[in-house]
N, CA, C, O and the ligand as a Tripos MOL2 file, in Angstrom:
@<TRIPOS>MOLECULE
protein
  233   231    59     0     0
PROTEIN
NO_CHARGES

@<TRIPOS>ATOM
      1 N           0.8630   -1.1970    0.0240 N.3       1 MET1
      2 CA          0.0040   -0.0210    0.0140 C.3       1 MET1
      3 C           0.8890    1.2680   -0.0230 C.2       1 MET1
      4 O           1.7810    1.4400    0.8080 O.2       1 MET1
      5 N           0.6270    2.1220   -0.9630 N.am      2 ALA2
      6 CA          1.4450    3.3440   -1.0760 C.3       2 ALA2
      7 C           1.3110    4.2190    0.1870 C.2       2 ALA2
      8 O           2.3060    4.7310    0.7020 O.2       2 ALA2
      9 N           0.0870    4.3800    0.6700 N.am      3 GLU3
     10 CA         -0.0970    5.2340    1.8040 C.3       3 GLU3
     11 C           0.6050    4.6940    3.0570 C.2       3 GLU3
     12 O           1.1280    5.4560    3.8700 O.2       3 GLU3
     13 N           0.6010    3.4150    3.1860 N.am      4 ASP4
     14 CA          1.2840    2.7990    4.3300 C.3       4 ASP4
     15 C           2.7530    3.0880    4.2050 C.2       4 ASP4
     16 O           3.3970    3.4470    5.1910 O.2       4 ASP4
     17 N           3.3060    2.9400    3.0080 N.am      5 LEU5
     18 CA          4.7310    3.1740    2.8110 C.3       5 LEU5
     19 C           5.0670    4.5940    3.0790 C.2       5 LEU5
     20 O           6.0960    4.8840    3.6890 O.2       5 LEU5
     21 N           4.2040    5.5220    2.6280 N.am      6 TYR6
     22 CA          4.4540    6.9540    2.8850 C.3       6 TYR6
     23 C           4.4570    7.2490    4.3700 C.2       6 TYR6
     24 O           5.3000    7.9930    4.8730 O.2       6 TYR6
     25 N           3.4860    6.6450    5.0720 N.am      7 GLU7
     26 CA          3.4370    6.8810    6.5300 C.3       7 GLU7
     27 C           4.6580    6.3610    7.2090 C.2       7 GLU7
     28 O           5.1990    7.0180    8.0980 O.2       7 GLU7
     29 N           5.1060    5.2110    6.8220 N.am      8 ARG8
     30 CA          6.3160    4.6240    7.4600 C.3       8 ARG8
     31 C           7.5050    5.4740    7.1190 C.2       8 ARG8
     32 O           8.3880    5.6620    7.9560 O.2       8 ARG8
     33 N           7.5550    6.0080    5.8820 N.am      9 TYR9
     34 CA          8.6910    6.8770    5.4700 C.3       9 TYR9
     35 C           8.6190    8.1280    6.3500 C.2       9 TYR9
     36 O           9.6560    8.5220    6.8850 O.2       9 TYR9
     37 N           7.4830    8.7680    6.5320 N.am     10 GLN10
     38 CA          7.3520    9.9580    7.3080 C.3      10 GLN10
     39 C           7.6680    9.7100    8.7660 C.2      10 GLN10
     40 O           8.3050   10.5420    9.4110 O.2      10 GLN10
     41 N           7.2280    8.5640    9.3030 N.am     11 THR11
     42 CA          7.5310    8.2170   10.6650 C.3      11 THR11
     43 C           8.9810    8.0400   10.8970 C.2      11 THR11
     44 O           9.5140    8.5200   11.8970 O.2      11 THR11
     45 N           9.6440    7.3610   10.0020 N.am     12 ALA12
     46 CA         11.0660    7.1660   10.0450 C.3      12 ALA12
     47 C          11.8080    8.4630    9.9410 C.2      12 ALA12
     48 O          12.7980    8.6820   10.6400 O.2      12 ALA12
     49 N          11.3430    9.3200    9.0810 N.am     13 ALA13
     50 CA         12.0000   10.6740    8.9140 C.3      13 ALA13
     51 C          11.8720   11.4530   10.1980 C.2      13 ALA13
     52 O          12.8350   12.0720   10.6510 O.2      13 ALA13
     53 N          10.6960   11.4320   10.7910 N.am     14 ALA14
     54 CA         10.4930   12.2140   12.0350 C.3      14 ALA14
     55 C          11.3240   11.6260   13.1740 C.2      14 ALA14
     56 O          11.8800   12.3780   13.9750 O.2      14 ALA14
     57 N          11.4210   10.2960   13.2620 N.am     15 ALA15
     58 CA         12.1980    9.6160   14.2850 C.3      15 ALA15
     59 C          13.6720    9.9790   14.1500 C.2      15 ALA15
     60 O          14.3550   10.2370   15.1410 O.2      15 ALA15
     61 N          14.1430    9.9940   12.9260 N.am     16 HIS16
     62 CA         15.5390   10.3360   12.6960 C.3      16 HIS16
     63 C          15.7800   11.8060   13.0190 C.2      16 HIS16
     64 O          16.7780   12.1300   13.6620 O.2      16 HIS16
     65 N          14.8930   12.7040   12.5910 N.am     17 ARG17
     66 CA         15.0390   14.0770   12.8570 C.3      17 ARG17
     67 C          15.0630   14.3630   14.3620 C.2      17 ARG17
     68 O          15.9220   15.1020   14.8420 O.2      17 ARG17
     69 N          14.1380   13.7890   15.0880 N.am     18 SER18
     70 CA         14.0950   14.0760   16.4930 C.3      18 SER18
     71 C          15.2990   13.4900   17.2340 C.2      18 SER18
     72 O          15.7900   14.1070   18.1790 O.2      18 SER18
     73 N          15.7860   12.3120   16.8270 N.am     19 HIS19
     74 CA         16.9990   11.7610   17.4140 C.3      19 HIS19
     75 C          18.1850   12.6860   17.1000 C.2      19 HIS19
     76 O          19.0000   12.9940   17.9690 O.2      19 HIS19
     77 N          18.2520   13.1020   15.8880 N.am     20 HIS20
     78 CA         19.3870   13.9630   15.5040 C.3      20 HIS20
     79 C          19.3590   15.2920   16.2370 C.2      20 HIS20
     80 O          20.4030   15.8820   16.5130 O.2      20 HIS20
     81 N          18.1430   15.7650   16.5540 N.am     21 GLY21
     82 CA         18.0220   17.0210   17.2670 C.3      21 GLY21
     83 C          18.3900   16.9390   18.7520 C.2      21 GLY21
     84 O          18.7520   17.9440   19.3650 O.2      21 GLY21
     85 N          18.2960   15.7520   19.3150 N.am     22 THR22
     86 CA         18.4980   15.6330   20.7450 C.3      22 THR22
     87 C          19.8180   14.8990   21.0830 C.2      22 THR22
     88 O          20.3830   15.1080   22.1560 O.2      22 THR22
     89 N          20.2860   14.0750   20.2000 N.am     23 CYS23
     90 CA         21.4440   13.2370   20.4920 C.3      23 CYS23
     91 C          22.7160   14.0620   20.3580 C.2      23 CYS23
     92 O          22.9320   14.7340   19.3490 O.2      23 CYS23
     93 N          23.5400   14.0060   21.3680 N.am     24 THR24
     94 CA         24.7550   14.8220   21.3890 C.3      24 THR24
     95 C          25.8790   14.0560   20.6210 C.2      24 THR24
     96 O          26.8770   14.6600   20.2290 O.2      24 THR24
     97 N          25.7140   12.7740   20.4190 N.am     25 ALA25
     98 CA         26.7410   11.9590   19.7610 C.3      25 ALA25
     99 C          26.6610   12.0850   18.2550 C.2      25 ALA25
    100 O          27.6420   11.8530   17.5480 O.2      25 ALA25
    101 N          25.4770   12.4560   17.7640 N.am     26 CYS26
    102 CA         25.3010   12.5320   16.3150 C.3      26 CYS26
    103 C          25.6760   13.9390   15.8230 C.2      26 CYS26
    104 O          25.2110   14.9370   16.3730 O.2      26 CYS26
    105 N          26.5350   14.0100   14.7670 N.am     27 THR27
    106 CA         26.8800   15.2170   14.0950 C.3      27 THR27
    107 C          26.4490   15.1020   12.6330 C.2      27 THR27
    108 O          25.8050   14.1270   12.2460 O.2      27 THR27
    109 N          26.8000   16.0830   11.8400 N.am     28 ASP28
    110 CA         26.4410   16.0100   10.4150 C.3      28 ASP28
    111 C          27.3040   14.9490    9.6840 C.2      28 ASP28
    112 O          26.9370   14.4570    8.6170 O.2      28 ASP28
    113 N          28.4190   14.6280   10.2720 N.am     29 THR29
    114 CA         29.2890   13.6760    9.5930 C.3      29 THR29
    115 C          29.3250   12.2780   10.2650 C.2      29 THR29
    116 O          29.6780   11.2760    9.6430 O.2      29 THR29
    117 N          28.9490   12.2590   11.5350 N.am     30 GLU30
    118 CA         29.0220   10.9980   12.2380 C.3      30 GLU30
    119 C          27.6990   10.6800   12.9970 C.2      30 GLU30
    120 O          27.0190   11.5920   13.4670 O.2      30 GLU30
    121 N          27.3720    9.4550   13.1010 N.am     31 ARG31
    122 CA         26.1410    9.0360   13.8080 C.3      31 ARG31
    123 C          26.4830    7.9950   14.8450 C.2      31 ARG31
    124 O          27.3750    7.1680   14.6570 O.2      31 ARG31
    125 N          25.7470    8.0530   15.9550 N.am     32 CYS32
    126 CA         25.8820    6.9760   16.9430 C.3      32 CYS32
    127 C          25.1510    5.7260   16.3840 C.2      32 CYS32
    128 O          24.4250    5.8240   15.3950 O.2      32 CYS32
    129 N          25.3450    4.5880   17.0060 N.am     33 PRO33
    130 CA         24.6970    3.3420   16.4680 C.3      33 PRO33
    131 C          23.1850    3.4860   16.3260 C.2      33 PRO33
    132 O          22.5970    3.0640   15.3300 O.2      33 PRO33
    133 N          22.5560    4.1010   17.3590 N.am     34 ALA34
    134 CA         21.0680    4.2470   17.2710 C.3      34 ALA34
    135 C          20.7410    5.2550   16.1490 C.2      34 ALA34
    136 O          19.7740    5.0310   15.4200 O.2      34 ALA34
    137 N          21.4800    6.3190   15.9820 N.am     35 GLY35
    138 CA         21.2210    7.2610   14.9510 C.3      35 GLY35
    139 C          21.4560    6.6740   13.5720 C.2      35 GLY35
    140 O          20.7650    7.0080   12.6090 O.2      35 GLY35
    141 N          22.4520    5.7870   13.4930 N.am     36 GLN36
    142 CA         22.6790    5.0960   12.2150 C.3      36 GLN36
    143 C          21.5620    4.1620   11.8240 C.2      36 GLN36
    144 O          21.1750    4.0550   10.6600 O.2      36 GLN36
    145 N          21.0530    3.4820   12.8530 N.am     37 ARG37
    146 CA         19.9000    2.5580   12.5680 C.3      37 ARG37
    147 C          18.6910    3.3660   12.1370 C.2      37 ARG37
    148 O          18.0000    2.9750   11.1960 O.2      37 ARG37
    149 N          18.4190    4.4620   12.7860 N.am     38 LEU38
    150 CA         17.2800    5.2860   12.3910 C.3      38 LEU38
    151 C          17.4850    5.8970   10.9950 C.2      38 LEU38
    152 O          16.5540    6.0130   10.1980 O.2      38 LEU38
    153 N          18.7370    6.2810   10.7360 N.am     39 TYR39
    154 CA         19.0030    6.8340    9.4270 C.3      39 TYR39
    155 C          18.8870    5.8050    8.3000 C.2      39 TYR39
    156 O          18.3660    6.1080    7.2270 O.2      39 TYR39
    157 N          19.3630    4.6230    8.5450 N.am     40 SER40
    158 CA         19.3190    3.6260    7.4320 C.3      40 SER40
    159 C          17.8630    3.1570    7.2470 C.2      40 SER40
    160 O          17.4720    2.8590    6.1180 O.2      40 SER40
    161 N          17.0680    3.0840    8.2890 N.am     41 SER41
    162 CA         15.6590    2.6990    7.9640 C.3      41 SER41
    163 C          14.9440    3.8420    7.2790 C.2      41 SER41
    164 O          14.0970    3.5890    6.4220 O.2      41 SER41
    165 N          15.2450    5.1010    7.6170 N.am     42 PHE42
    166 CA         14.7200    6.2390    6.9030 C.3      42 PHE42
    167 C          15.1620    6.2290    5.4410 C.2      42 PHE42
    168 O          14.3570    6.4220    4.5300 O.2      42 PHE42
    169 N          16.4100    6.0090    5.2480 N.am     43 ALA43
    170 CA         16.9500    6.0400    3.8700 C.3      43 ALA43
    171 C          16.3330    4.8970    3.0200 C.2      43 ALA43
    172 O          16.0340    5.0720    1.8380 O.2      43 ALA43
    173 N          16.1680    3.7980    3.6260 N.am     44 ARG44
    174 CA         15.6020    2.6480    2.8900 C.3      44 ARG44
    175 C          14.1460    2.9160    2.4760 C.2      44 ARG44
    176 O          13.7300    2.6530    1.3480 O.2      44 ARG44
    177 N          13.3910    3.4600    3.4610 N.am     45 LEU45
    178 CA         12.0070    3.7920    3.1500 C.3      45 LEU45
    179 C          11.8850    4.9350    2.1660 C.2      45 LEU45
    180 O          10.9850    4.9570    1.3260 O.2      45 LEU45
    181 N          12.8020    5.8880    2.2780 N.am     46 GLN46
    182 CA         12.7620    7.0260    1.2820 C.3      46 GLN46
    183 C          13.0260    6.5180   -0.1220 C.2      46 GLN46
    184 O          12.3540    6.9470   -1.0610 O.2      46 GLN46
    185 N          13.9870    5.6140   -0.2960 N.am     47 THR47
    186 CA         14.3180    5.0640   -1.5950 C.3      47 THR47
    187 C          13.1290    4.3090   -2.0870 C.2      47 THR47
    188 O          12.7390    4.4950   -3.2390 O.2      47 THR47
    189 N          12.5190    3.4570   -1.2810 N.am     48 ALA48
    190 CA         11.3690    2.6820   -1.6750 C.3      48 ALA48
    191 C          10.2250    3.5980   -2.0550 C.2      48 ALA48
    192 O           9.5620    3.3560   -3.0640 O.2      48 ALA48
    193 N           9.9760    4.6150   -1.3020 N.am     49 TYR49
    194 CA          8.9000    5.5830   -1.5860 C.3      49 TYR49
    195 C           9.1160    6.2890   -2.8640 C.2      49 TYR49
    196 O           8.2080    6.3880   -3.6890 O.2      49 TYR49
    197 N          10.3470    6.8050   -3.0590 N.am     50 LEU50
    198 CA         10.6470    7.5310   -4.3070 C.3      50 LEU50
    199 C          10.5680    6.6560   -5.5070 C.2      50 LEU50
    200 O          10.1400    7.1080   -6.5690 O.2      50 LEU50
    201 N          10.9700    5.3960   -5.3830 N.am     51 ASN51
    202 CA         10.8640    4.4500   -6.5050 C.3      51 ASN51
    203 C           9.4140    4.2030   -6.8560 C.2      51 ASN51
    204 O           9.0550    4.0930   -8.0280 O.2      51 ASN51
    205 N           8.5750    4.1160   -5.8190 N.am     52 ARG52
    206 CA          7.1610    3.8990   -6.0020 C.3      52 ARG52
    207 C           6.5640    5.0950   -6.7560 C.2      52 ARG52
    208 O           5.7890    4.9290   -7.6980 O.2      52 ARG52
    209 N           6.9510    6.3250   -6.3100 N.am     53 GLN53
    210 CA          6.4740    7.5470   -7.0000 C.3      53 GLN53
    211 C           6.8220    7.4800   -8.4700 C.2      53 GLN53
    212 O           5.9670    7.6880   -9.3310 O.2      53 GLN53
    213 N           8.0860    7.1870   -8.7560 N.am     54 ARG54
    214 CA          8.5370    7.1730  -10.1100 C.3      54 ARG54
    215 C           7.7570    6.1640  -10.9740 C.2      54 ARG54
    216 O           7.4160    6.4460  -12.1230 O.2      54 ARG54
    217 N           7.4970    5.0340  -10.4200 N.am     55 GLU55
    218 CA          6.7360    3.9880  -11.1550 C.3      55 GLU55
    219 C           5.3240    4.4900  -11.4810 C.2      55 GLU55
    220 O           4.7950    4.2560  -12.5680 O.2      55 GLU55
    221 N           4.7250    5.1960  -10.4920 N.am     56 GLN56
    222 CA          3.3690    5.5930  -10.6720 C.3      56 GLN56
    223 C           3.2340    6.7500  -11.6560 C.2      56 GLN56
    224 O           2.1630    6.9610  -12.2250 O.2      56 GLN56
    225 N           4.3170    7.5000  -11.8590 N.am     57 ARG57
    226 CA          4.2400    8.6860  -12.6970 C.3      57 ARG57
    227 C           4.2760    8.3820  -14.1710 C.2      57 ARG57
    228 O           3.9030    9.2420  -14.9680 O.2      57 ARG57
    229 N           4.7000    7.2180  -14.5750 N.am     58 ARG58
    230 CA          4.8700    6.8450  -15.9830 C.3      58 ARG58
    231 C           3.7060    7.3070  -16.8910 C.2      58 ARG58
    232 O           3.7280    7.0560  -18.0960 O.2      58 ARG58
    233 ZN         22.6150    9.6370   17.9970 Zn       59 ZN59
@<TRIPOS>BOND
     1     1     2 1
     2     2     3 1
     3     3     4 2
     4     3     5 am
     5     5     6 1
     6     6     7 1
     7     7     8 2
     8     7     9 am
     9     9    10 1
    10    10    11 1
    11    11    12 2
    12    11    13 am
    13    13    14 1
    14    14    15 1
    15    15    16 2
    16    15    17 am
    17    17    18 1
    18    18    19 1
    19    19    20 2
    20    19    21 am
    21    21    22 1
    22    22    23 1
    23    23    24 2
    24    23    25 am
    25    25    26 1
    26    26    27 1
    27    27    28 2
    28    27    29 am
    29    29    30 1
    30    30    31 1
    31    31    32 2
    32    31    33 am
    33    33    34 1
    34    34    35 1
    35    35    36 2
    36    35    37 am
    37    37    38 1
    38    38    39 1
    39    39    40 2
    40    39    41 am
    41    41    42 1
    42    42    43 1
    43    43    44 2
    44    43    45 am
    45    45    46 1
    46    46    47 1
    47    47    48 2
    48    47    49 am
    49    49    50 1
    50    50    51 1
    51    51    52 2
    52    51    53 am
    53    53    54 1
    54    54    55 1
    55    55    56 2
    56    55    57 am
    57    57    58 1
    58    58    59 1
    59    59    60 2
    60    59    61 am
    61    61    62 1
    62    62    63 1
    63    63    64 2
    64    63    65 am
    65    65    66 1
    66    66    67 1
    67    67    68 2
    68    67    69 am
    69    69    70 1
    70    70    71 1
    71    71    72 2
    72    71    73 am
    73    73    74 1
    74    74    75 1
    75    75    76 2
    76    75    77 am
    77    77    78 1
    78    78    79 1
    79    79    80 2
    80    79    81 am
    81    81    82 1
    82    82    83 1
    83    83    84 2
    84    83    85 am
    85    85    86 1
    86    86    87 1
    87    87    88 2
    88    87    89 am
    89    89    90 1
    90    90    91 1
    91    91    92 2
    92    91    93 am
    93    93    94 1
    94    94    95 1
    95    95    96 2
    96    95    97 am
    97    97    98 1
    98    98    99 1
    99    99   100 2
   100    99   101 am
   101   101   102 1
   102   102   103 1
   103   103   104 2
   104   103   105 am
   105   105   106 1
   106   106   107 1
   107   107   108 2
   108   107   109 am
   109   109   110 1
   110   110   111 1
   111   111   112 2
   112   111   113 am
   113   113   114 1
   114   114   115 1
   115   115   116 2
   116   115   117 am
   117   117   118 1
   118   118   119 1
   119   119   120 2
   120   119   121 am
   121   121   122 1
   122   122   123 1
   123   123   124 2
   124   123   125 am
   125   125   126 1
   126   126   127 1
   127   127   128 2
   128   127   129 am
   129   129   130 1
   130   130   131 1
   131   131   132 2
   132   131   133 am
   133   133   134 1
   134   134   135 1
   135   135   136 2
   136   135   137 am
   137   137   138 1
   138   138   139 1
   139   139   140 2
   140   139   141 am
   141   141   142 1
   142   142   143 1
   143   143   144 2
   144   143   145 am
   145   145   146 1
   146   146   147 1
   147   147   148 2
   148   147   149 am
   149   149   150 1
   150   150   151 1
   151   151   152 2
   152   151   153 am
   153   153   154 1
   154   154   155 1
   155   155   156 2
   156   155   157 am
   157   157   158 1
   158   158   159 1
   159   159   160 2
   160   159   161 am
   161   161   162 1
   162   162   163 1
   163   163   164 2
   164   163   165 am
   165   165   166 1
   166   166   167 1
   167   167   168 2
   168   167   169 am
   169   169   170 1
   170   170   171 1
   171   171   172 2
   172   171   173 am
   173   173   174 1
   174   174   175 1
   175   175   176 2
   176   175   177 am
   177   177   178 1
   178   178   179 1
   179   179   180 2
   180   179   181 am
   181   181   182 1
   182   182   183 1
   183   183   184 2
   184   183   185 am
   185   185   186 1
   186   186   187 1
   187   187   188 2
   188   187   189 am
   189   189   190 1
   190   190   191 1
   191   191   192 2
   192   191   193 am
   193   193   194 1
   194   194   195 1
   195   195   196 2
   196   195   197 am
   197   197   198 1
   198   198   199 1
   199   199   200 2
   200   199   201 am
   201   201   202 1
   202   202   203 1
   203   203   204 2
   204   203   205 am
   205   205   206 1
   206   206   207 1
   207   207   208 2
   208   207   209 am
   209   209   210 1
   210   210   211 1
   211   211   212 2
   212   211   213 am
   213   213   214 1
   214   214   215 1
   215   215   216 2
   216   215   217 am
   217   217   218 1
   218   218   219 1
   219   219   220 2
   220   219   221 am
   221   221   222 1
   222   222   223 1
   223   223   224 2
   224   223   225 am
   225   225   226 1
   226   226   227 1
   227   227   228 2
   228   227   229 am
   229   229   230 1
   230   230   231 1
   231   231   232 2
@<TRIPOS>SUBSTRUCTURE
     1 MET1         2 RESIDUE 1 A MET
     2 ALA2         6 RESIDUE 1 A ALA
     3 GLU3        10 RESIDUE 1 A GLU
     4 ASP4        14 RESIDUE 1 A ASP
     5 LEU5        18 RESIDUE 1 A LEU
     6 TYR6        22 RESIDUE 1 A TYR
     7 GLU7        26 RESIDUE 1 A GLU
     8 ARG8        30 RESIDUE 1 A ARG
     9 TYR9        34 RESIDUE 1 A TYR
    10 GLN10       38 RESIDUE 1 A GLN
    11 THR11       42 RESIDUE 1 A THR
    12 ALA12       46 RESIDUE 1 A ALA
    13 ALA13       50 RESIDUE 1 A ALA
    14 ALA14       54 RESIDUE 1 A ALA
    15 ALA15       58 RESIDUE 1 A ALA
    16 HIS16       62 RESIDUE 1 A HIS
    17 ARG17       66 RESIDUE 1 A ARG
    18 SER18       70 RESIDUE 1 A SER
    19 HIS19       74 RESIDUE 1 A HIS
    20 HIS20       78 RESIDUE 1 A HIS
    21 GLY21       82 RESIDUE 1 A GLY
    22 THR22       86 RESIDUE 1 A THR
    23 CYS23       90 RESIDUE 1 A CYS
    24 THR24       94 RESIDUE 1 A THR
    25 ALA25       98 RESIDUE 1 A ALA
    26 CYS26      102 RESIDUE 1 A CYS
    27 THR27      106 RESIDUE 1 A THR
    28 ASP28      110 RESIDUE 1 A ASP
    29 THR29      114 RESIDUE 1 A THR
    30 GLU30      118 RESIDUE 1 A GLU
    31 ARG31      122 RESIDUE 1 A ARG
    32 CYS32      126 RESIDUE 1 A CYS
    33 PRO33      130 RESIDUE 1 A PRO
    34 ALA34      134 RESIDUE 1 A ALA
    35 GLY35      138 RESIDUE 1 A GLY
    36 GLN36      142 RESIDUE 1 A GLN
    37 ARG37      146 RESIDUE 1 A ARG
    38 LEU38      150 RESIDUE 1 A LEU
    39 TYR39      154 RESIDUE 1 A TYR
    40 SER40      158 RESIDUE 1 A SER
    41 SER41      162 RESIDUE 1 A SER
    42 PHE42      166 RESIDUE 1 A PHE
    43 ALA43      170 RESIDUE 1 A ALA
    44 ARG44      174 RESIDUE 1 A ARG
    45 LEU45      178 RESIDUE 1 A LEU
    46 GLN46      182 RESIDUE 1 A GLN
    47 THR47      186 RESIDUE 1 A THR
    48 ALA48      190 RESIDUE 1 A ALA
    49 TYR49      194 RESIDUE 1 A TYR
    50 LEU50      198 RESIDUE 1 A LEU
    51 ASN51      202 RESIDUE 1 A ASN
    52 ARG52      206 RESIDUE 1 A ARG
    53 GLN53      210 RESIDUE 1 A GLN
    54 ARG54      214 RESIDUE 1 A ARG
    55 GLU55      218 RESIDUE 1 A GLU
    56 GLN56      222 RESIDUE 1 A GLN
    57 ARG57      226 RESIDUE 1 A ARG
    58 ARG58      230 RESIDUE 1 A ARG
    59 ZN59       233 GROUP 0 **** ****
């Protein structure tokens, strides 16, 4: 479901943003293990979402 994917993508983006905003170990160039985990799930969902968008636009 596209909406479900979008919601998960937005949730992951928000989780990563809020972690990045509060975590002192995360910087622009380095991430703590938790930040890295949040970032990679956000990046994976973003890629999946953008691929879905591209397919639908044909
Ligand atoms: Zn962190």
